[in-house]
GUBADO-98220 format. One record per residue: residue in three letters; x, z, y of N, C-alpha, C, CB in turn. Coordinates in steps of 0.001 Angstrom, whole numbers, padded with zeros to 6 digits, always signed. Atoms other than C-alpha are relative to their C-alpha. Glycine has a CB too. Example, Ala and Ser with C-alpha at 12.3 -4.5 7.8 and 13.67 -1.06 7.14 Angstrom:
2
Ala+000890+000000-001190+012300+007800-004500+000900+000000+001200-000992+001246+000027 Ser-000820-000060-001190+013670+007140-001060-000770+000730+001090+000414-001415+000462 
END
This chain:
64
Met+000319-001328-000515+124448+096981+083649-000770-000141+001306+001289+000843+000209 His+000825+000069-001198+121868+097608+086368+000673+000682+001192-001356+000635-000265 Asn-000508-000554-001244+122532+098570+089961-000336+001494+000079-000588-000759+001213 Pro+000276-001438-000063+122905+102384+090360-000942+000378+001157+001309+000765+000138 His+000912-000268-001116+120985+102211+093659-001456-000212-000423+000341-000907+001203 Phe+001343+000207+000534+117960+100893+091754-000508+001293-000642-000008-001160-001030 Glu+000366-001230+000698+117968+104077+089688-000466+001078+000978+001183+000515-000821 Ile+000390-000980-001019+117746+106217+092838-001430-000250+000459+000964-000052+001205 Ile+001343+000342-000472+114646+104371+094066-001025+000199-001115-000042-001457+000512 Leu+000930-000154+001114+113012+104318+090628-000276+001472-000304+000550-000694-001242 Lys+000197-001434+000227+113562+108067+090145-000835+000621+001113+001350+000718-000104 Gln+000798-000499-001110+112106+108715+093602-001473-000361-000209+000516-000572+001340 Ser+001369+000409+000300+109002+106729+092649-000581+000857-001122-000047-001489-000386 Leu+000436-000803+001144+108779+108659+089367-000383+001415+000430+001103+000055-001063 His+000214-001396-000366+109015+112109+090969-000989+000187+001149+001307+000625+000368 Glu+000859-000133-001174+107138+111486+094228-001276-000833-000089+000766-000392+001231 Lys+001171+000860+000215+104529+109055+092832-000197-001005+001133-001252+000854-000147 Lys+000033+001030-001035+105409+106460+095486+000091-001372-000642+001145+000200+001017 Ser+000027+001359+000514+104791+102771+094931+001304-000734+000313-001189-000761+000585 Val-001168+000861-000199+107673+100324+094514-000398-001445-000254+001172+000419-000933 Gly+000122+001420+000284+107884+096548+094573+001262-000427-000716-000231-000836+001300 Ile-001147+000427+000796+110154+095072+091917+000026-001523-000031-000061+000589-001448 Tyr-000176+001448-000062+111464+091532+092386+000677-000489-001271+000824-000403+001242 Leu-000480+000566+001259+111946+089513+089210-000063-001515+000068-000827+000525-001196 Asn-000071+001457+000131+113035+085878+089210-001213-000750+000576+000149-000353-001447 Gly+001082+000708-000662+110454+084635+091721-001335+000713+000022-000178-001289-000637 His+001240-000769+000035+107773+087286+091087+000253+001399+000537-000572+000062-001433 Val-000074-001383-000457+107040+090671+092615-001092+000784-000702-000143+000102+001554 Leu+000958-000908+000616+105364+093474+090686+000025+001310+000771+000320+000229-001512 Ala+000101-001269-000721+104123+096547+092556-000667+001022-000897-000788-000165+001327 Gly+000601-001071+000775+103306+099879+090984+000763+001288+000177-000063-000371-001464 Val-000637-001317-000013+104256+103497+090443+000692+000196-001342-001044+001145+000275 Val-000766-000258+001218+106948+104425+087935-000574+001245-000686+001527+000188+000320 Tyr+000440-001184+000734+105656+106750+085207+000949+000368-001130-001387-000222-000555 Gln-001031-000319+000983+108599+106564+082803+001211-000872+000275-000517-000207-001456 Leu-001246+000714-000245+112239+105540+083114+000979+000349-001108+000591+000350+001397 Thr-001027-000212+001020+114780+105058+080316+001286-000669+000484-000449-000571-001399 Glu-001276+000611-000378+118367+103794+080363-000093-001512+000139+001058+000347-001017 Thr+000091+001460-000007+117215+100198+079829-001330-000544+000498+000247-000514-001368 Thr+001353+000459-000271+113532+100074+080774-000683+000869+001042-000816-000017-001279 Val+000851-000733-000939+111166+101038+083578-001455-000322-000340+000334-000375+001497 Phe+001422+000128+000294+107451+101619+082958-000774+000266+001291-000438+000985-001142 Leu+000805-000116-001218+105018+101047+085841-001468-000055-000359+000351-001115+001010 Arg+001434+000259+000081+101279+101182+086338-000493-000254+001413-000774+001194-000673 Asn+000622+000276-001287+099093+099878+089125-001503-000154-000209+000608-001276+000657 Arg+001458+000111+000102+095419+099214+089841-000445-001069-000996-000587-000304+001361 Glu+000372+001114+000869+095411+096008+087826+000409+000215-001457+000621-001271+000513 Tyr-000549-000156+001351+097535+096999+084807+000290+001470-000290+001286-000842-000168 Ala-000249-001381+000410+097706+100296+082924+001454+000205-000404-000920+000386-001154 Gln-001387-000121+000441+101191+099551+081600+000749-001296+000283+000069+000347-001504 Ile-000906+001115-000275+103956+097275+082882+001382+000460-000459-000009-000419+001545 Val-001315-000349+000521+107304+097299+081066+001003-001046+000468-000016+000100-001554 Ile-001012+000907-000561+110388+095809+082743+001382+000454-000457-000080-000040+001564 Gly-001399-000285+000326+113974+095603+081485+000795+000131+001294+000604-001114-000911 Leu-000772-000231-001225+116337+097009+084108+000966-001144+000297+000774+001306-000110 Asn-000938+001104-000214+118702+094071+083587-000671-001235+000600+000665-000371-001311 Gln+000753+001124-000564+115940+091692+084837-000321+000174+001486-001284-000186-000770 Ile+000386-000307-001384+115466+093360+088248+001033-000560+000981-000149+001531+000196 Leu-000866+000551-001035+116859+091495+091250+000036+000881+001240-000456-001393+000373 Ala+000074-000862-001180+115676+093859+094007-001185+000946-000151-000127-000843+001306 Ile+001081-000976+000011+113467+096909+094559-000251+000453+001438+000343+001215-000926 Val+000366-000563-001299+111566+098066+097655-000936+001177-000210-000662-001070+000906 Met+000890-001164+000049+109873+101417+098255-001107-000220+000999+000765+001330+000298 His+001153+000164-000898+106356+101213+099734-000332+001317+000649-001227-000543-000758 
END
């Protein structure tokens, strides 16, 4: 199960169109959330139109 605090930040990005940085096992992906499900977050950024991340893979999230 994912951290409930992650959900707060991801929903804020979704509703306010603010960028987040998501830390995954040595990598950081930055983007804006455009869809959020119970198990998956969908991001987009300047480089990629669609980024799909499993919530169980997220180690940390920062709001930009």
